[in-house]
DRENZASE-202872 format. One record per atom (N, C-alpha, C, O): x, y, z; residue number from 1; residue in one letter; atom name. Coordinates in steps of 0.2 Angstrom, whole numbers. Atoms other than C-alpha are relative to their C-alpha. Last residue first. Layout:
BEGIN
+-------+-------+-------+------+------+--------+
|    c1 |    c2 |    c3 | doti | gulo | torlum |
+-------+-------+-------+------+------+--------+
|     X |     Y |     Z |  NUM |    a |     CA |
...
+-------+-------+-------+------+------+--------+
***
This chain:
BEGIN
+-------+-------+-------+------+------+--------+
|    c1 |    c2 |    c3 | doti | gulo | torlum |
+-------+-------+-------+------+------+--------+
|     3 |     4 |     5 |   74 |    i |      N |
|    -8 |   659 |   439 |   74 |    i |     CA |
|     4 |    -6 |    -1 |   74 |    i |      C |
|     2 |   -10 |    -5 |   74 |    i |      O |
|    -4 |     3 |     5 |   73 |    k |      N |
|    -3 |   668 |   455 |   73 |    k |     CA |
|    -3 |    -4 |    -4 |   73 |    k |      C |
|    -8 |    -8 |    -2 |   73 |    k |      O |
|    -3 |     7 |    -2 |   72 |    k |      N |
|   -16 |   678 |   464 |   72 |    k |     CA |
|     4 |    -3 |    -6 |   72 |    k |      C |
|     3 |    -1 |   -12 |   72 |    k |      O |
|    -6 |    -1 |    -3 |   71 |    f |      N |
|   -18 |   697 |   462 |   71 |    f |     CA |
|     3 |    -7 |     1 |   71 |    f |      C |
|     9 |    -8 |     3 |   71 |    f |      O |
|    -5 |    -3 |     5 |   70 |    a |      N |
|   -32 |   697 |   449 |   70 |    a |     CA |
|     7 |     0 |     3 |   70 |    a |      C |
|    12 |     1 |    -1 |   70 |    a |      O |
|    -3 |     5 |     5 |   69 |    s |      N |
|   -41 |   684 |   459 |   69 |    s |     CA |
|     5 |     3 |    -4 |   69 |    s |      C |
|     9 |     0 |    -7 |   69 |    s |      O |
|     5 |     0 |     6 |   68 |    p |      N |
|   -44 |   696 |   474 |   68 |    p |     CA |
|     4 |    -4 |    -5 |   68 |    p |      C |
|    10 |    -5 |    -6 |   68 |    p |      O |
|    -2 |    -5 |     5 |   67 |    l |      N |
|   -32 |   692 |   489 |   67 |    l |     CA |
|    -6 |    -1 |    -6 |   67 |    l |      C |
|    -8 |    -7 |    -7 |   67 |    l |      O |
|     5 |    -5 |    -1 |   66 |    d |      N |
|   -39 |   682 |   504 |   66 |    d |     CA |
|     1 |     6 |    -5 |   66 |    d |      C |
|    -2 |    11 |    -5 |   66 |    d |      O |
|     7 |     2 |     0 |   65 |    k |      N |
|   -31 |   665 |   499 |   65 |    k |     CA |
|    -5 |     6 |     1 |   65 |    k |      C |
|   -11 |     5 |    -1 |   65 |    k |      O |
|     4 |    -3 |     5 |   64 |    t |      N |
|   -15 |   672 |   493 |   64 |    t |     CA |
|    -7 |    -1 |     0 |   64 |    t |      C |
|   -11 |     1 |    -4 |   64 |    t |      O |
|     7 |     2 |     0 |   63 |    e |      N |
|    -3 |   669 |   507 |   63 |    e |     CA |
|    -4 |     4 |    -5 |   63 |    e |      C |
|    -4 |    10 |    -5 |   63 |    e |      O |
|     4 |    -2 |     6 |   62 |    n |      N |
|    15 |   669 |   504 |   62 |    n |     CA |
|    -7 |    -3 |     0 |   62 |    n |      C |
|    -8 |    -9 |    -1 |   62 |    n |      O |
|     5 |     5 |     2 |   61 |    k |      N |
|    22 |   671 |   521 |   61 |    k |     CA |
|    -3 |     1 |    -6 |   61 |    k |      C |
|    -4 |     7 |    -8 |   61 |    k |      O |
|     5 |    -3 |     4 |   60 |    v |      N |
|    38 |   681 |   525 |   60 |    v |     CA |
|    -4 |    -6 |    -3 |   60 |    v |      C |
|    -2 |   -11 |    -5 |   60 |    v |      O |
|     3 |     5 |     4 |   59 |    v |      N |
|    48 |   676 |   540 |   59 |    v |     CA |
|    -6 |     3 |    -4 |   59 |    v |      C |
|   -10 |     7 |    -2 |   59 |    v |      O |
|     7 |    -2 |     2 |   58 |    t |      N |
|    59 |   689 |   547 |   58 |    t |     CA |
|    -2 |    -5 |    -5 |   58 |    t |      C |
|     1 |    -7 |   -10 |   58 |    t |      O |
|     2 |     2 |     6 |   57 |    a |      N |
|    75 |   684 |   556 |   57 |    a |     CA |
|    -7 |     2 |    -1 |   57 |    a |      C |
|   -11 |     2 |     4 |   57 |    a |      O |
|     4 |     7 |     0 |   56 |    q |      N |
|    80 |   694 |   571 |   56 |    q |     CA |
|    -2 |    -1 |    -7 |   56 |    q |      C |
|    -3 |     3 |   -11 |   56 |    q |      O |
|     6 |     0 |     5 |   55 |    l |      N |
|    94 |   707 |   571 |   55 |    l |     CA |
|    -3 |    -7 |     0 |   55 |    l |      C |
|     0 |   -12 |     1 |   55 |    l |      O |
|     0 |     5 |     5 |   54 |    r |      N |
|   105 |   708 |   587 |   54 |    r |     CA |
|    -7 |     1 |    -5 |   54 |    r |      C |
|   -12 |     2 |    -3 |   54 |    r |      O |
|     6 |     4 |     0 |   53 |    p |      N |
|   106 |   725 |   595 |   53 |    p |     CA |
|     1 |    -6 |    -5 |   53 |    p |      C |
|     3 |    -4 |   -11 |   53 |    p |      O |
|     5 |    -1 |     5 |   52 |    l |      N |
|   124 |   732 |   595 |   52 |    l |     CA |
|    -6 |    -5 |     1 |   52 |    l |      C |
|    -5 |   -11 |     3 |   52 |    l |      O |
|     2 |    -7 |     1 |   51 |    t |      N |
|   134 |   734 |   610 |   51 |    t |     CA |
|    -5 |     1 |    -5 |   51 |    t |      C |
|    -9 |     6 |    -4 |   51 |    t |      O |
|     3 |    -3 |    -6 |   50 |    y |      N |
|   137 |   717 |   618 |   50 |    y |     CA |
|    -2 |     7 |    -1 |   50 |    y |      C |
|    -5 |    10 |     4 |   50 |    y |      O |
|     5 |     4 |    -2 |   49 |    q |      N |
|   140 |   707 |   602 |   49 |    q |     CA |
|    -4 |     3 |     6 |   49 |    q |      C |
|   -10 |     2 |     7 |   49 |    q |      O |
|     6 |    -2 |     3 |   48 |    l |      N |
|   150 |   722 |   596 |   48 |    l |     CA |
|    -6 |    -4 |     2 |   48 |    l |      C |
|   -12 |    -2 |     1 |   48 |    l |      O |
|     3 |    -6 |    -3 |   47 |    a |      N |
|   163 |   720 |   610 |   47 |    a |     CA |
|    -7 |     2 |    -4 |   47 |    a |      C |
|   -12 |     4 |    -1 |   47 |    a |      O |
|     3 |     1 |    -6 |   46 |    i |      N |
|   166 |   702 |   605 |   46 |    i |     CA |
|    -3 |     6 |     3 |   46 |    i |      C |
|    -9 |     6 |     6 |   46 |    i |      O |
|     6 |     5 |     1 |   45 |    q |      N |
|   169 |   705 |   587 |   45 |    q |     CA |
|    -4 |    -1 |     7 |   45 |    q |      C |
|   -10 |    -1 |     7 |   45 |    q |      O |
|     5 |    -4 |     3 |   44 |    l |      N |
|   180 |   721 |   591 |   44 |    l |     CA |
|    -7 |    -5 |    -1 |   44 |    l |      C |
|   -12 |    -3 |     0 |   44 |    l |      O |
|     2 |    -5 |    -5 |   43 |    l |      N |
|   191 |   711 |   602 |   43 |    l |     CA |
|    -6 |     4 |    -2 |   43 |    l |      C |
|   -11 |     5 |     1 |   43 |    l |      O |
|     3 |     4 |    -5 |   42 |    k |      N |
|   193 |   697 |   589 |   42 |    k |     CA |
|    -3 |     4 |     6 |   42 |    k |      C |
|    -9 |     3 |     8 |   42 |    k |      O |
|     7 |     2 |     3 |   41 |    i |      N |
|   197 |   710 |   576 |   41 |    i |     CA |
|    -4 |    -4 |     5 |   41 |    i |      C |
|   -10 |    -3 |     5 |   41 |    i |      O |
|     5 |    -6 |     0 |   40 |    r |      N |
|   210 |   718 |   588 |   40 |    r |     CA |
|    -7 |    -2 |    -3 |   40 |    r |      C |
|   -12 |     0 |    -1 |   40 |    r |      O |
|     2 |    -1 |    -7 |   39 |    q |      N |
|   218 |   701 |   592 |   39 |    q |     CA |
|    -5 |     6 |     0 |   39 |    q |      C |
|   -10 |     6 |     3 |   39 |    q |      O |
|     5 |     5 |    -1 |   38 |    n |      N |
|   219 |   697 |   573 |   38 |    n |     CA |
|    -3 |     1 |     7 |   38 |    n |      C |
|    -9 |     0 |     8 |   38 |    n |      O |
|     6 |    -1 |     4 |   37 |    p |      N |
|   228 |   714 |   570 |   37 |    p |     CA |
|    -6 |    -6 |     1 |   37 |    p |      C |
|   -12 |    -4 |     2 |   37 |    p |      O |
|    -1 |     1 |     7 |   36 |    n |      N |
|   241 |   712 |   584 |   36 |    n |     CA |
|    -7 |     0 |    -4 |   36 |    n |      C |
|   -12 |     0 |    -1 |   36 |    n |      O |
|     4 |     6 |     2 |   35 |    l |      N |
|   237 |   719 |   601 |   35 |    l |     CA |
|     2 |     0 |    -8 |   35 |    l |      C |
|     3 |     5 |   -11 |   35 |    l |      O |
|    -4 |     6 |    -1 |   34 |    d |      N |
|   250 |   731 |   609 |   34 |    d |     CA |
|    -3 |    -6 |    -3 |   34 |    d |      C |
|     0 |   -11 |    -3 |   34 |    d |      O |
|    -6 |     1 |     4 |   33 |    n |      N |
|   242 |   746 |   601 |   33 |    n |     CA |
|     5 |    -6 |     1 |   33 |    n |      C |
|     9 |    -7 |    -3 |   33 |    n |      O |
|     2 |     2 |     7 |   32 |    i |      N |
|   225 |   743 |   608 |   32 |    i |     CA |
|     7 |    -1 |    -4 |   32 |    i |      C |
|     7 |    -5 |    -8 |   32 |    i |      O |
|    -3 |    -4 |     4 |   31 |    d |      N |
|   232 |   745 |   626 |   31 |    d |     CA |
|    -1 |    -3 |    -7 |   31 |    d |      C |
|     3 |    -7 |    -9 |   31 |    d |      O |
|    -3 |     2 |     6 |   30 |    l |      N |
|   221 |   737 |   638 |   30 |    l |     CA |
|     3 |     5 |    -4 |   30 |    l |      C |
|     0 |    11 |    -4 |   30 |    l |      O |
|    -7 |     2 |     0 |   29 |    s |      N |
|   220 |   742 |   656 |   29 |    s |     CA |
|     3 |    -2 |    -7 |   29 |    s |      C |
|     9 |    -3 |    -8 |   29 |    s |      O |
|    -4 |    -6 |    -1 |   28 |    s |      N |
|   204 |   752 |   654 |   28 |    s |     CA |
|     7 |    -2 |     0 |   28 |    s |      C |
|    11 |     3 |    -2 |   28 |    s |      O |
|     1 |    -4 |     6 |   27 |    v |      N |
|   195 |   737 |   646 |   27 |    v |     CA |
|     5 |     6 |     1 |   27 |    v |      C |
|     8 |     8 |    -4 |   27 |    v |      O |
|    -4 |     4 |     5 |   26 |    l |      N |
|   201 |   726 |   661 |   26 |    l |     CA |
|     0 |     4 |    -6 |   26 |    l |      C |
|     5 |     4 |    -9 |   26 |    l |      O |
|    -7 |    -1 |    -2 |   25 |    g |      N |
|   195 |   739 |   674 |   25 |    g |     CA |
|     4 |    -4 |    -5 |   25 |    g |      C |
|    10 |    -1 |    -7 |   25 |    g |      O |
|    -2 |    -7 |     1 |   24 |    d |      N |
|   178 |   741 |   665 |   24 |    d |     CA |
|     8 |     1 |     2 |   24 |    d |      C |
|    11 |     4 |    -2 |   24 |    d |      O |
|    -1 |    -1 |     7 |   23 |    i |      N |
|   176 |   722 |   664 |   23 |    i |     CA |
|     2 |     7 |    -1 |   23 |    i |      C |
|     7 |     8 |    -6 |   23 |    i |      O |
|    -5 |     4 |     3 |   22 |    l |      N |
|   179 |   720 |   682 |   22 |    l |     CA |
|     2 |     1 |    -7 |   22 |    l |      C |
|     7 |     2 |    -9 |   22 |    l |      O |
|    -6 |    -3 |    -3 |   21 |    n |      N |
|   168 |   734 |   688 |   21 |    n |     CA |
|     6 |    -4 |    -3 |   21 |    n |      C |
|    11 |    -1 |    -5 |   21 |    n |      O |
|    -1 |    -7 |     3 |   20 |    e |      N |
|   154 |   728 |   677 |   20 |    e |     CA |
|     7 |     3 |     2 |   20 |    e |      C |
|    10 |     6 |    -2 |   20 |    e |      O |
|    -2 |     2 |     6 |   19 |    l |      N |
|   156 |   710 |   684 |   19 |    l |     CA |
|     2 |     6 |    -5 |   19 |    l |      C |
|     6 |     7 |    -8 |   19 |    l |      O |
|    -7 |     2 |     0 |   18 |    r |      N |
|   155 |   717 |   701 |   18 |    r |     CA |
|     3 |    -2 |    -6 |   18 |    r |      C |
|     9 |    -1 |    -8 |   18 |    r |      O |
|    -5 |    -5 |    -2 |   17 |    e |      N |
|   140 |   726 |   698 |   17 |    e |     CA |
|     7 |    -2 |     0 |   17 |    e |      C |
|    11 |     2 |    -3 |   17 |    e |      O |
|     0 |    -5 |     6 |   16 |    k |      N |
|   131 |   712 |   689 |   16 |    k |     CA |
|     5 |     5 |     1 |   16 |    k |      C |
|     9 |     7 |    -3 |   16 |    k |      O |
|    -5 |     4 |     5 |   15 |    v |      N |
|   136 |   700 |   704 |   15 |    v |     CA |
|     1 |     4 |    -6 |   15 |    v |      C |
|     6 |     5 |    -9 |   15 |    v |      O |
|    -6 |     0 |    -2 |   14 |    t |      N |
|   128 |   712 |   716 |   14 |    t |     CA |
|     5 |    -3 |    -5 |   14 |    t |      C |
|    11 |     0 |    -6 |   14 |    t |      O |
|    -3 |    -7 |     1 |   13 |    n |      N |
|   113 |   715 |   706 |   13 |    n |     CA |
|     7 |     1 |     2 |   13 |    n |      C |
|    11 |     4 |    -1 |   13 |    n |      O |
|    -1 |    -1 |     7 |   12 |    t |      N |
|   110 |   696 |   704 |   12 |    t |     CA |
|     3 |     7 |    -1 |   12 |    t |      C |
|     8 |     8 |    -5 |   12 |    t |      O |
|    -6 |     3 |     2 |   11 |    i |      N |
|   113 |   694 |   723 |   11 |    i |     CA |
|     1 |     1 |    -7 |   11 |    i |      C |
|     7 |     2 |    -9 |   11 |    i |      O |
|    -6 |    -3 |    -2 |   10 |    k |      N |
|   100 |   707 |   727 |   10 |    k |     CA |
|     7 |    -3 |    -2 |   10 |    k |      C |
|    12 |     0 |    -3 |   10 |    k |      O |
|    -4 |     5 |    -3 |    9 |    n |      N |
|    87 |   701 |   716 |    9 |    n |     CA |
|     6 |     3 |     2 |    9 |    n |      C |
|    10 |     5 |    -2 |    9 |    n |      O |
|    -7 |     2 |     4 |    8 |    p |      N |
|    76 |   716 |   712 |    8 |    p |     CA |
|     3 |    -5 |     4 |    8 |    p |      C |
|     3 |    -5 |    10 |    8 |    p |      O |
|    -6 |     0 |    -5 |    7 |    t |      N |
|    58 |   716 |   720 |    7 |    t |     CA |
|     6 |    -2 |    -4 |    7 |    t |      C |
|     6 |    -8 |    -7 |    7 |    t |      O |
|    -3 |    -6 |     0 |    6 |    e |      N |
|    45 |   720 |   706 |    6 |    e |     CA |
|     6 |     1 |     5 |    6 |    e |      C |
|    10 |     6 |     4 |    6 |    e |      O |
|    -3 |    -2 |     7 |    5 |    k |      N |
|    41 |   703 |   701 |    5 |    k |     CA |
|     4 |     6 |     1 |    5 |    k |      C |
|     9 |     7 |    -2 |    5 |    k |      O |
|     5 |    -2 |     5 |    4 |    t |      N |
|    38 |   697 |   719 |    4 |    t |     CA |
|     4 |     2 |    -6 |    4 |    t |      C |
|    10 |     3 |    -6 |    4 |    t |      O |
|     1 |    -7 |     0 |    3 |    g |      N |
|    50 |   687 |   729 |    3 |    g |     CA |
|    -5 |     2 |    -5 |    3 |    g |      C |
|    -7 |    -2 |    -9 |    3 |    g |      O |
|    -3 |    -4 |     5 |    2 |    g |      N |
|    51 |   668 |   732 |    2 |    g |     CA |
|    -3 |     7 |     1 |    2 |    g |      C |
|    -8 |     9 |     4 |    2 |    g |      O |
|     5 |    -5 |     2 |    1 |    m |      N |
|    39 |   656 |   741 |    1 |    m |     CA |
|     3 |     5 |    -5 |    1 |    m |      C |
|    -1 |     6 |   -10 |    1 |    m |      O |
+-------+-------+-------+------+------+--------+
***
């Protein structure tokens, strides 16, 4: 039968909380000065995936059927 949309999934919330604690502990234990430049760059790449929103592609359509004839391509 399943739960309703408004009811949070207890297992999912528990797993998320444990993963957040694990990641927080791991990040806190890292010493950036011990990493070589390649490792620093890789760490930055991974961290940015989870901190910056992803850009979506924009599709531009070339539709001229509703434009006045002066604006249509010749």
